[in-house]
C-alpha positions, -999 to +999 in steps of 0.1 A: -439+443+527-472+428+519-490+453+541-472+482+528-481+470+491-516+465+499-522+499+516-504+515+486-520+497+460-556+498+473-549+536+486-544+545+450-574+524+437-598+538+461-589+574+456-598+566+418-629+550+431-638+582+448-647+600+415-668+574+404-688+575+437-690+610+437-705+612+401-736+591+414-736+614+447-721+588+472-698+601+497-667+582+503-653+604+533-638+573+552-664+580+581-678+551+597-712+562+585-704+558+548-693+523+552-727+505+547-734+525+515-697+524+500-698+483+508-732+478+493-723+499+462-690+477+457-709+444+465-731+456+432-702+451+411-690+416+426-700+384+409-697+349+424-692+318+406-697+283+418-668+259+417-672+221+422-660+207+456-626+188+452-632+148+447-605+146+475-631+162+500-653+138+522-687+129+508-706+145+534-689+181+523-696+173+487-732+165+498-735+197+516-723+218+488-741+202+458-741+236+441-704+237+445-684+263+466-688+300+466-659+319+449-655+353+432-647+360+395-612+375+389-623+412+385-645+407+417-615+398+437-601+433+430-634+448+439-632+429+473-595+444+479-608+478+474-639+470+502-614+456+522-590+489+523-620+510+526-633+491+555-600+489+574-591+525+565-624+539+579-620+521+611-583+534+613-592+570+605-621+572+627-608+555+661-571+567+670-565+537+689-566+515+659-538+508+633-529+489+604-506+459+610-500+424+600-522+394+616-507+375+646-489+343+630-506+323+659-540+329+642-559+325+609-551+362+599-513+351+601-494+379+581-525+395+562-534+431+565-555+436+598-566+465+619-553+460+655-560+479+685-599+470+697-607+465+732-611+428+729-578+424+715-592+408+684-580+417+649-599+429+621-589+410+589-608+432+564-605+409+535-619+379+553-647+400+566-656+413+532-655+379+514-676+363+543-700+391+541-702+392+502-704+354+498-732+351+525-753+378+511-747+372+475-743+336+474-765+323+503-792+351+498-783+364+534-799+398+544-778+428+532-785+442+570-755+419+576-733+447+567-745+469+593-745+444+618-709+436+611-699+474+613-719+479+643-700+450+662-667+460+651-676+498+660-687+487+694-654+470+701-634+500+688-646+524+714 
């Protein structure tokens, strides 16, 4: 149910976004080639917030995260869902061997929407990928080229 709800909700939301993208000359055609620019565009709408490390965490963790943990404001969480759907949908449309499913209960992707069918047997968890990319780039000043590298890595595993 969670998978179907995610796919239906985000499909409708991304269709709505496509009109906005067209107005600025961006193509959202679900191609792998469109992914870097679409993810960068959506990332530009995302805001990070810093939250304090819980006092229950060990001191070395609190020391390491002196500025607080990286999180996203509420509106940004919706943008992340849109980006995650677009990421997964591009792969399932461009590579016939890939499909949406729920994550293997034995792994961290347990029951979340994932894309499966990669040669390595790895499941792509688009929500985790987008959150990690956006937090690394926006919160830790990581290179924006990490988006391109992540897409290449998954495409190489797709076939």
